[in-house]
N, C-alpha and C positions, 0 to 999 in steps of 0.2 A: 502799713508797711507791707510790701509784698516781695517775696524772693522768687525770681524766675531763673531758669537754667536752660541751656541748650546743648545738644549733642554736637560734637565736632568730630567728623569722620576723617579717615585717611584713605589713601589708596596704596596699592602695592608698588607703584612706580609712577613716575611722570617724566614727560619730556619737556622741551622748551629750549631756551637759550643756553641753559647750563648742560645740555646734553640729556641722554636717557639715563635717569637715576633709578636704581633698583633698591629694594628693601635692604640689602646687605650694605649699601652705602651708609646707612644710618643705624642699623640694628645689629645686635649680636646674632650669632648663628641660631640660637634657640628661637628668638622672635622672628628671624628671617624664615625659618622653616615653617613656623605657624602661619605666616602671611602667605607663603607660596602654597601651602596645603589648605588654605582657607579655614584656619582654625583660630580660635582666640577671640579677643575683644575687638569688635569692629569700630568701637569708639574709645580709643585709648586715652583721650584727654577731653576734659570738659571745661568750658568757660562758665563763669558764674556771674550773676549780677543781682543787685538789690536796688529797687526803685522806690522813692518816696515822692508822692505827688501832693502838692498843695493846690486845692481848688477853691473857687469862689462860685457860689450858686446865687444868682439874682433872685431875691425873694418875690419879686413881682412877675418876672417872665420865666423863671426857672432855668434860664440859660446857664450852662456849665462852662466855666472858663478855668483852664489850668494856669495857675500863676507862677509856679516854680516846680522844677524837678531836681531832686537831689539823687544822685545815683553813684554806686560803686560797682566796678567791674574787675574781675580777675580774668585777664586774657593771656595769662602767662607773661613772658617777657615782652614788654612793649617795644617793638623794634623801631617804629616811627611814631612818636607821640602826636605829632600834628595830624597825620593821616588817621590814626586811631581815634583821636578826639573828634575829627570831622565825621568819621563813620558813626560814632555814638550820637553826635548832634543830629545828623541827617536821619538816622534810624529812629531816634526818639521823636522827631517831628512827624515822621511817617506813622509811628505808633500813636501819636496824638490824634492824627487824622482817623486812624482805625478806631480809636476809642470814642471820639466825639463827633465825627463828621461823615465818614464814608459809608453811605447807605446805598444799597442797590437792591432792586426787586425785579421780578419778572411780571410783565403786564398780562392781561387775559389773552392778548394776541401772541404771547410767547416772546416778546421783545423786552430788553432791559429798559427800565424806566429812567435810568441815568446812563444814557448812551453817548454822552458827549461832555466836554469839560464845563459847559454851562449848567449841567444838571448833576454832575458828579463832583461834589464839593471836597476839596483837599485843603490842607493848611497853607497859609501864605506866611510871609515874614511877620505880618501883624499878629498872627496866631501863636507864634513861637514864644514859649515862656522863658523866664530866667532859668538857666541851667547851671547846676553846681555838680560837676562830674569829676570822678576820681578813679584812678587805677590802683589796684592792689596786685603786686607782681608776685605770683607763685609759679615760677617757670616749670614747664613740662620737662621732666628729667630724662625721658627716653630719647629725645631728639634735640640736638643743638640747633638753634640757640635758646630753645625753650618757649617759643611762642605757641599760643593756642588761638582759636578762632575768634574773630570780632565781627563777622559778617552779619548774622541775623539776630544776635543776642539783644540789641536794643529794642527789638519788637516784642520781646517776651513778657516783660514785667510791667510796662507802663499802663496798659489798659486795666489790669486788675488793681493796680495802685490807685488809679483815678476812680475806679468803681468803689473801692474801699473808702476813699476820701469823700465821695458823694454820700455814702452811708453815714459817715461821721457828720457831714453837714446837714443832711436832711432826715436821716433815720430810715430812708428807703433804699432797699437793695434792688438794683437793676441787674438782670442776668443776661441781657441781650444787647449786643453792640450794633450801632453806636448808641452811646448814652445821650438821650435827647430830652429837651423840656417836655415834649409830648409824652414820652414814656414815664417821666417823673410824675406828671400830672395824672396819667392813667393809673399808675401804681399807688400813688399817694392820695388820690382823690382830693387834691388841693393840699399840697404838702405844706405842713407847718414846719418851718426850719427848726431842727433840733439845736439845743444849746451845745456849744463846743464841749467835747469831752476832755478830761484831763486838766 
């Protein structure tokens, strides 16, 4: 089990279809003064997440496959559950690719060895594991309606969770992403799969 977190920053004002909003529109005078004078906490609210990954390691090929992800996220008040859940699902699949597939190196000629989609492997629908995702709502109290960020947080905890699950399955700790059968073989010198703990 791995706990990841991400900073969620704010700005002193923003424009858009709702007009030009300033810090005073949301904050009391003391906080407004701090923002205008560039004082105080640049990251007033944090989102939090916890990921648990269940993996399977093929004993013959050492291929690592993520079977299930269970995750809990505190993103403050969830304003649109369907969109927030879609952000988590998409981000977790992207994190799965980061953890297990996306390898890039520079050749002796100074070019990327994975310079096109045929050589840069990313997850497909067939790679997507079962997902059991949950929201815990602890609204941010300084700004209504209390939402916090959900943008990048799905990327934070899954790779370490998968790496920890691989340790439980094989007894081998890999510290370099992506986690690959070749790295397992090199680290373990012929990994003998460890008995499940617990």
